[in-house]
C-alpha positions as CSV (number, residue, x, y, z in Angstrom):
1,M,-8.2,-2.2,25.6
2,K,-6.8,-5.2,23.7
3,A,-4.0,-4.7,21.2
4,V,-1.4,-6.7,19.3
5,Q,2.1,-5.9,20.8
6,C,5.6,-6.4,19.5
7,V,7.7,-7.0,22.6
8,E,10.7,-8.5,20.8
9,W,12.1,-8.3,17.3
10,G,11.4,-11.3,15.1
11,L,8.9,-13.0,12.9
12,P,5.1,-12.4,13.3
13,D,4.6,-15.5,15.4
14,R,6.3,-13.6,18.3
15,L,3.6,-11.0,18.5
16,L,1.2,-11.0,21.5
17,V,-2.3,-9.9,22.2
18,A,-2.2,-7.8,25.5
19,E,-4.3,-5.6,27.6
20,V,-2.9,-2.1,27.4
21,P,-4.1,1.4,28.5
22,T,-6.6,3.0,26.1
23,P,-4.8,6.0,24.6
24,E,-6.0,9.6,25.2
25,P,-5.8,12.0,22.2
26,K,-3.1,14.6,22.6
27,S,-3.1,18.1,21.0
28,G,-4.1,17.8,17.3
29,E,-5.4,14.3,17.6
30,V,-8.6,12.3,17.5
31,R,-9.3,8.8,18.8
32,L,-11.0,6.1,16.8
33,R,-12.7,3.0,17.8
34,V,-11.1,0.7,15.3
35,E,-13.5,-1.3,13.2
36,A,-10.9,-2.5,10.7
37,A,-7.2,-2.1,10.2
38,G,-5.4,-2.6,7.0
39,V,-2.5,-5.1,6.9
40,N,0.4,-3.9,4.9
41,F,3.9,-5.2,4.0
42,P,5.6,-2.5,6.2
43,D,3.8,-4.0,9.2
44,A,5.5,-7.3,8.5
45,L,8.9,-5.7,8.1
46,I,8.7,-3.3,11.1
47,V,8.2,-6.2,13.7
48,Q,11.4,-7.8,12.3
49,K,13.4,-4.5,12.6
50,K,13.7,-4.5,8.8
51,Y,11.8,-1.3,8.1
52,Q,13.3,2.3,7.8
53,V,11.3,3.2,10.9
54,Q,12.4,1.3,14.1
55,P,10.2,2.3,17.1
56,P,11.3,1.4,20.7
57,L,9.9,-1.8,22.1
58,P,7.2,-2.6,23.0
59,F,4.9,-1.1,20.3
60,I,1.7,-1.8,18.5
61,P,2.0,-2.4,14.7
62,G,-0.6,-1.3,12.2
63,T,-0.5,1.7,9.9
64,E,-4.0,2.5,8.7
65,V,-7.5,2.1,10.2
66,A,-11.1,2.8,9.7
67,G,-13.6,3.4,12.5
68,T,-15.7,5.8,14.4
69,I,-14.3,8.8,16.2
70,D,-15.1,8.7,20.0
71,A,-12.8,11.4,21.4
72,V,-11.4,14.7,20.0
73,A,-8.6,16.9,21.5
74,A,-9.7,20.4,22.6
75,D,-7.8,22.1,19.8
76,V,-9.2,20.0,16.9
77,S,-12.0,21.4,14.9
78,G,-14.0,19.7,12.1
79,W,-14.4,16.4,13.9
80,R,-16.8,15.2,16.5
81,A,-17.7,11.9,18.3
82,G,-19.7,9.6,16.0
83,D,-18.0,10.6,12.7
84,R,-16.8,7.7,10.6
85,A,-13.2,8.2,9.5
86,V,-10.1,6.6,8.0
87,A,-6.7,7.5,9.4
88,F,-3.0,6.9,8.6
89,V,-1.4,6.3,12.0
90,G,2.0,4.8,11.3
91,L,1.8,2.7,14.4
92,G,-0.9,1.5,16.8
93,G,-3.6,0.3,14.3
94,F,-3.8,-3.3,15.5
95,A,-5.9,-2.4,18.5
96,E,-9.4,-1.7,19.7
97,Y,-8.7,2.1,19.9
98,V,-6.0,4.3,18.4
99,C,-5.2,8.0,18.3
100,A,-4.4,9.7,15.0
101,P,-3.4,13.2,13.9
102,A,-6.4,15.0,12.7
103,A,-4.4,16.1,9.7
104,M,-4.0,12.5,8.6
105,T,-7.6,11.6,9.1
106,A,-10.3,11.8,6.4
107,P,-14.1,11.0,6.2
108,V,-15.2,7.6,5.1
109,P,-17.1,8.1,1.8
110,P,-20.8,7.4,2.2
111,G,-21.8,3.8,1.6
112,I,-18.2,2.4,2.0
113,A,-17.8,-0.4,4.5
114,S,-15.1,-0.1,7.1
115,D,-13.1,-3.1,5.8
116,V,-12.9,-1.5,2.4
117,A,-12.1,1.9,3.8
118,A,-9.3,0.4,5.9
119,A,-7.9,-1.4,2.9
120,F,-7.8,1.7,0.8
121,T,-5.6,4.5,2.1
122,L,-2.1,3.2,2.1
123,T,-2.3,1.1,-1.1
124,Y,-4.1,3.7,-3.2
125,A,-2.3,6.7,-1.9
126,T,1.1,5.0,-2.5
127,S,0.1,4.0,-6.0
128,H,-1.5,7.4,-6.8
129,H,1.6,9.3,-5.6
130,A,3.9,6.9,-7.5
131,I,2.1,6.9,-10.8
132,F,1.0,10.5,-11.1
133,A,3.6,12.5,-9.0
134,C,6.7,10.4,-9.3
135,G,6.2,8.5,-12.5
136,R,4.3,11.2,-14.4
137,L,2.4,8.5,-16.4
138,K,0.8,9.9,-19.5
139,P,-2.2,8.7,-21.5
140,G,-1.1,6.2,-24.2
141,E,2.0,5.2,-22.3
142,T,2.7,1.6,-21.1
143,L,2.8,0.8,-17.4
144,A,4.2,-2.5,-16.1
145,V,3.2,-3.4,-12.6
146,L,5.3,-6.0,-10.7
147,G,3.5,-7.7,-7.8
148,A,0.2,-6.9,-9.5
149,G,-1.8,-9.3,-7.4
150,G,-1.0,-7.6,-4.1
151,G,-2.7,-4.6,-2.5
152,V,-0.5,-1.8,-4.0
153,G,-0.2,-3.7,-7.2
154,L,-3.9,-4.0,-7.9
155,A,-4.3,-0.4,-6.9
156,A,-1.6,0.5,-9.5
157,V,-3.4,-1.4,-12.2
158,E,-6.6,0.5,-11.6
159,L,-5.0,3.9,-11.4
160,G,-2.9,3.1,-14.5
161,K,-6.2,2.6,-16.4
162,I,-7.6,5.8,-15.0
163,A,-4.4,7.5,-16.2
164,G,-5.2,6.2,-19.7
165,A,-2.2,3.9,-19.9
166,R,-1.8,0.4,-21.3
167,V,-1.3,-1.8,-18.3
168,I,0.9,-4.9,-18.2
169,A,0.4,-6.9,-14.9
170,L,3.1,-9.2,-13.6
171,A,2.5,-11.6,-10.7
172,S,3.4,-15.0,-9.4
173,S,0.2,-17.0,-9.9
174,E,-2.8,-17.3,-12.1
175,E,-5.1,-16.3,-9.3
176,K,-3.3,-13.0,-8.9
177,L,-3.2,-12.4,-12.6
178,A,-6.9,-13.0,-12.9
179,A,-7.6,-10.3,-10.2
180,A,-5.4,-7.9,-12.3
181,R,-7.4,-8.7,-15.4
182,V,-10.7,-7.9,-13.7
183,R,-9.2,-4.5,-12.8
184,G,-8.2,-3.7,-16.4
185,A,-4.8,-5.2,-17.1
186,E,-4.6,-5.7,-20.9
187,V,-1.6,-8.1,-20.7
188,T,-0.7,-10.5,-17.8
189,I,2.6,-12.2,-17.3
190,D,3.6,-14.8,-14.7
191,Y,7.1,-13.5,-13.9
192,T,8.2,-16.8,-12.2
193,Q,8.0,-18.5,-15.6
194,G,10.5,-17.8,-18.4
195,D,12.5,-14.7,-19.1
196,L,10.9,-11.5,-17.8
197,R,12.8,-9.2,-20.2
198,E,11.8,-11.3,-23.2
199,A,8.2,-11.3,-22.0
200,L,8.1,-7.5,-21.7
201,K,9.9,-7.1,-25.0
202,S,7.2,-9.2,-26.7
203,A,4.4,-7.4,-24.9
204,T,5.6,-4.0,-26.1
205,G,6.6,-5.0,-29.7
206,G,10.2,-4.4,-28.8
207,R,9.6,-0.7,-27.8
208,G,10.0,-1.2,-24.0
209,V,7.9,0.0,-21.0
210,D,7.5,3.7,-20.2
211,V,6.9,3.2,-16.5
212,V,7.7,0.2,-14.2
213,Y,5.9,0.1,-10.9
214,D,8.1,-2.1,-8.6
215,P,7.1,-3.0,-5.1
216,V,9.0,-6.3,-5.4
217,G,12.7,-5.6,-5.9
218,G,15.1,-8.4,-5.7
219,R,16.0,-10.4,-8.9
220,F,13.2,-8.8,-11.0
221,T,14.3,-5.2,-10.9
222,E,17.3,-5.4,-13.2
223,A,15.3,-7.2,-15.9
224,A,12.6,-4.5,-15.5
225,V,15.2,-1.7,-15.9
226,R,16.5,-3.4,-19.0
227,S,13.0,-3.4,-20.4
228,L,12.5,0.4,-20.0
229,A,11.8,2.4,-23.1
230,W,13.7,5.6,-24.0
231,R,13.3,8.0,-21.0
232,G,11.4,5.3,-19.1
233,R,10.9,5.6,-15.3
234,L,11.4,2.9,-12.7
235,L,9.3,3.5,-9.6
236,V,11.0,2.0,-6.5
237,V,8.1,1.3,-4.2
238,G,9.4,-1.5,-2.0
239,F,11.2,-4.8,-1.7
240,A,8.7,-7.6,-1.1
241,D,11.2,-10.1,-2.6
242,G,13.4,-9.5,0.5
243,T,16.4,-8.2,-1.3
244,V,17.3,-4.5,-2.1
245,P,18.5,-4.6,-5.8
246,Q,21.6,-2.9,-7.1
247,I,20.8,-1.1,-10.3
248,P,23.6,-0.7,-12.8
249,A,23.8,3.0,-13.5
250,N,24.8,2.5,-17.1
251,L,21.4,1.0,-17.9
252,L,19.8,4.3,-16.9
253,L,22.4,6.3,-18.8
254,I,22.0,4.7,-22.2
255,K,18.2,5.2,-22.2
256,E,18.1,8.5,-20.4
257,A,16.0,6.6,-17.9
258,A,15.2,7.5,-14.3
259,A,14.9,5.5,-11.0
260,V,12.5,7.3,-8.7
261,G,12.0,6.5,-5.0
262,V,8.4,6.5,-3.8
263,F,7.7,7.2,0.0
264,W,4.1,8.3,0.3
265,G,4.2,8.5,4.1
266,E,7.0,11.1,4.1
267,F,5.3,13.0,1.2
268,A,2.1,13.1,3.3
269,R,4.0,14.4,6.3
270,R,5.9,17.1,4.4
271,E,3.1,18.2,2.0
272,P,-0.2,17.7,3.9
273,Q,-2.3,20.0,1.7
274,A,-1.2,18.2,-1.5
275,N,-1.8,14.8,0.2
276,F,-5.3,15.9,1.3
277,A,-6.1,16.9,-2.3
278,M,-4.9,13.6,-3.5
279,L,-7.0,11.7,-1.0
280,K,-10.0,13.7,-1.9
281,E,-9.6,12.7,-5.5
282,L,-9.1,9.1,-4.6
283,H,-12.2,9.0,-2.3
284,G,-14.2,10.6,-5.2
285,W,-13.2,7.8,-7.5
286,L,-14.0,5.2,-4.9
287,Q,-17.4,6.6,-4.3
288,E,-18.0,6.7,-8.1
289,G,-17.1,3.0,-8.3
290,R,-14.1,3.6,-10.5
291,L,-11.9,2.0,-7.8
292,K,-12.7,-1.4,-6.3
293,P,-10.4,-2.4,-3.4
294,H,-10.1,-6.2,-3.1
295,V,-10.3,-7.4,0.5
296,S,-9.7,-11.1,0.3
297,K,-9.7,-11.9,4.1
298,S,-10.5,-10.5,7.5
299,Y,-8.7,-11.7,10.7
300,R,-9.3,-11.3,14.4
301,L,-6.6,-9.6,16.6
302,A,-5.4,-12.9,17.8
303,D,-4.8,-14.0,14.3
304,A,-2.7,-10.9,13.2
305,P,0.5,-13.1,13.0
306,R,-1.3,-15.3,10.4
307,A,-2.2,-12.2,8.3
308,L,1.4,-11.0,8.4
309,E,2.7,-14.4,7.5
310,A,0.4,-14.5,4.5
311,L,2.0,-11.3,3.3
312,L,5.5,-12.5,3.8
313,E,4.8,-15.7,2.0
314,R,3.2,-13.9,-0.9
315,R,0.0,-15.8,-0.5
316,A,-2.3,-12.8,-0.2
317,V,-4.4,-11.6,-3.1
318,G,-5.4,-8.0,-2.8
319,K,-5.7,-6.7,0.8
320,L,-6.1,-8.3,4.2
321,V,-7.6,-6.5,7.2
322,I,-7.7,-7.0,11.0
323,A,-11.1,-6.6,12.7
324,P,-10.4,-5.9,16.4
325,W,-14.0,-6.3,17.6
326,A,-14.7,-9.6,15.8
């Protein structure tokens, strides 16, 4: 089969498309013919050796896929060849075929296209886990979403509205802010212009923000912490800005605030039943039309480096996908 390979650490332009053996499902696994693979920020970090997981070289990046099951291990029940499925694979997704743990595989909701299904799992599961489990967002509270024009950011905006919160979207361009408004953001702020703390103070009438969803990090995090309300919560989702921020602990103390780490992949591994229940709820909302993943562009396998570069350069709006058979 054809697959994108990382054979040396570095920027995405070092990735290669190679012929590699088609994997065979091991115990507890199914194999999918990949119709679409979601492109996520961790994919761009892992090839640079900047992610918390550092696999041995060579490896195939790509964390989530949608496709059709074509092989099932003998000890797996509930799946058969021909079933449409989405799977979180961690590695191996940018390929024509990939094996996935059956426990991390779920049916594609009826009527959902493969590119939408592939763009769904990581972003919406991360944001659901962050907002409901880690942030305990309540109806009537205020949610500020940094990086609101990206995949996880737009998902957080939609889920914040479902939670009954007032959503403030913060992004770096009018195009991204417009996408957030379409998904329910009541206030939008370009955080590259002016003072972020003053903008949030004005948007909340001086009260502050109950929950900050932060996949950006860097220079924006301290301003966001300073903008928290009494007993506010900072959700540490990622560091798209490229810098891991240092949070002054006294800022948390004086507001009885909390900084909470969000690592959906580890949660899914440690608590598979709770994760499955969460995915079932998300797929229900997707099928009902309450969630609308925004897939802005699809790439061929050979163009995977361009997709990852678009993420690193913060040019992507919503989600990008790889279509291996295009």
